[in-house]
N, C-alpha and C positions, 0 to 999 in steps of 0.2 A: 480546634483549630486557629491557629494565631492570625492577626490580622495581616501580616504578609503575606502568606498563603493564600489567605481569601482576597488579597488585590492584586495576587499573582494570577489565580484565575480567571477573576474579573478583567482583567486587562490580555489575557488570553482569549478569553470569551469576546471580547471588542475586536481584536486583530483577528479571529475566523470572520467575525462578521464583516469586515472590512476585505478580507477577500473575498469571500462569496459574494457581497455585493459588487465588488469590483470588476470582477469577471462578469457577473450580470449583468453589469452596464456596458462591458466590451461588446458582448452577446448583441444587446439591443443597438449599441452602436454601430456594430456592423451591418444588422440588417435593416434600419433606417437609412444607412448609408446609398446600399442597393437600391431600396425600395422609394428612398425619395430624391435623393441626390443623384446618384447614378444609376438609373433606373433601364439603363441599356445594359448594364453590366450585371454577367453572369458571371460569380467567385470563382467557382470551382473551377469551369471551363478555361477562364482567361490566366489562373495561376498554375493548375496544374495539366492542364490539357496542351494549351498553348504557349505555355512558360513566357507570358507576359512579364518583363522585368519592370514597367513602366506602371503598369496595377498594382505592383507589390509594391513599389516605393511610395506611391500617393496613398495607398492604404496604413503603411506603416506609418507614414507620417499623418495621418488620421488616428491613429490609435496612439502613436506619440502625444498627439497635443491632447486625448482625452484623459492620457495619466497625468499629465502636466496639470491640465485644467481640475481635476481632482486631487491633486497634490495640496491644492490651497484652502482645505477643507478636512484633512484626513488628518492633520496634526490637532484640530481642535478637541477639545476636552468634552466628553460624555458620560455621565453617569452610569449608564447600565449600556448593555448591547442592544437593548428595544430603541434606544434613543438612538445610538450611533446607526442603526439599520435605517430608520426615519430620513435621520438627516442625510447619509451617504445614497438613499433612493432619492429625494429630492433635489440635492444638489447632482447628481448624477443625470437625472433625466434635464436639468437645467442646462448642463455640461453640454449633452449629446444635442438640444437644442439650439442652443449660441454655436457650437462646432459645427454644425450644418449652414447656420447662417450665415456664420463667417465664410465658408467653404461658399456659399452665392454669391457675396459680397465680393470674394478673391475673385472668383469666375467671371464677375460682372465687371467688375472694375480695375482691376488688376491683368488679367489675361484677358483684355475683351477683344484684344486682336485678333483671335484667334478661338476656333471651337476647342475647349482644353479637351472635351469628352473625346471627340473624334482624333484626336492627337494621342491620348492616350491609351485608349483601346485598341484603334484601326491601326495607327501608324505606330504605334508602342514608342512613340517620341519619349524616351528618358529626359531630354532638359525639361518638356513642360512636368513631367512629373516630380521632377526635382521642387520647381518652382511651387506646384502645389502642395508637395510635402511639405517645402518652407511656408508656407499659407497656414495649413493647419496647426505646425506647432508654435509659430508666432502666435496664433489666436490661442492656444492655450496656454501659451505664457502672458499672455493679457488676462484670461480667465485667472489663472492661478491669483491674480493680485486683486482683480476684480473683486470677486466672490470672497478671497478668504479674509475681507475685514468684518469685525462684530460691532463697529462705531457707527457706520453708516445703515445702508439698507438695500433694499432691491433696486431702488430708483438710482442709490449713487453707483449700485454695481455698473447697471446699463449704461450710464452714461459714461464710465471708466471703459466699457469696453468699446461702446461705440467712438471714441476719442482715440483708443487704441488702432480702430480697425481704420479710421481716418487717415491718422498717421502712417497705417503701411499702406496706404494707395497713396498718400503724398511721396514717401518715400519712392516708392515703385516708379513713380512718375518723372522724379528726378533723375533717378540711377542711372537711365541712359543716356544724359546730357553729360554726365559724368566721364562714363566709360568712352564716350567718342565711337560707340557704334549703337546699332539699331538691336538692343539684347532679345527684343520680341521677334522680329525677322529671323533673329540667328536661331531662335528656338524653333520655328514655325516650319522656315524655309530649309535650314541647313541639319535639324534634329540634333541640335548643338549642345550637348549635356553639360560641357564645361559651362557653357554661359547660365543655363538655368540652376548649375549648383552654384555659382558663384551670386545669381539673384537671392538664391535660398535660403545662403548662411546671410546676407542681408538682412531678408523681411525677419530671420531669426533673431539676430541680434538687435533689430529694430523692436520684436517684440519683447524681447527680455529687457531693454531699455525703458519699454512703457510699464512691463512687470516691477521694475524698480522704481521710478516715478509714482507709482499710485499705492505702492505696497504702505506707506504711511498711515497712521491712524486719521479717519475722518473727523474732522473738527467744525465742520459746518462750510455751507457753499462758499460764503464769502474768504473763509481764512483759507481754507482747503483746497479748493481749486484754483487759484493763480499759485498757492504752493506747487502743487502738481504740476502745471504747465510750465513753469519756470525749470523745475528739476529736469520736466520732459527735454524742454530747448537747448541746457546745459547740457544734458547728457546725448543728446544728439549731436551736435556739435562735436563734444568729446570723442565721438565714435568715430567721426569723419577725421579728424586730428590724428588718433592713436590709427588707423586705419593706414593713413598716408604714412606715417612714421613706420608701422610694421612694413609696408611695403618697400620702404626703402632698407630695411634691415633684413626683410627675409629674402629678397628677391633682388638685390642688388643688382642696379645694370642693366634689369629685365622689364620689360613693358608687360606686362600680364594682359593687359588687353588686345595686344596685339598675337599674345600665345592663345586667347581666347578663341578672340573672332578672325585673325587676318593668317591663320596657318590654313593649308586644305585640310590637314587634320585636326581639330579642335584638339586643345592640350587640357586633358581631364588633371592632371596634375596644379595647372595655375587656375584652374575654376575654386580645385578643393584647397588650393592656398589663401586665394581670396577668400572665400567662404568661413575658413578658420581665423583669418586675420579681422574680419568682422565678427564673427561668434566670442573670439577671444577678448576682443577688446570689450564686447560688452559686459562679460564677466568683470573685466579687470575694473571698468566706470561701476558696475554695479558693487561689488565689495567695498569699493571706497566710498560707500553709501551707508 
């Protein structure tokens, strides 16, 4: 048997292990999501009996965040499938733990103005679910770079992750002042899906900016962290500028804020365009680096 065939069989075994462990991580992730984070949630009842779209949106965002978080370690080399299985299991458990912690932080500090669990499960509030999904995806993007580095350690990963969460909190606090309307009141009082969608897009874009800023190899606390912070600040400012330009280009002559919050029926399309502008701008900035 030649070396090429042996290498192919070994690679096939590693890919199979990745898929098996990946689905196992998903199962564990949804189990702990119900048992630890959403303890009042009966998933099958909400999804397939009550047909609750808000629960589905929040849950898919959580799953997507896990996928993105795991993506930071899937490309790492491993000599054998056993090494890969151990590595993925360890990282998978870490991703689930930090995804739940990030969800708790998001609920307590970003969505603190209302009871998000009640809004999603009882009131079927799609706007609140959009924001929760955005928090999950943003958290996954932050974990993608925080856990992917091979030159730092767990302490570096945790510091990067915490800085990323703080950035999400700060951005979400500043956002209502930019939009000139109370985003969280729109979501709670009017069940405004467009407002939630726009904010979710901003959170995802911010998480992507954090991912870009922290993706450089760690070279020491005094060298790397000033570099990380400078890149992060530059990218956030660039995100604002590009978002403003995109607003002029994509919807000239229209105020997106009016379409989202100052109409009797909130404009889903306007919320989607604003979310797209943020996310697209974050990828354009990231590709420049």
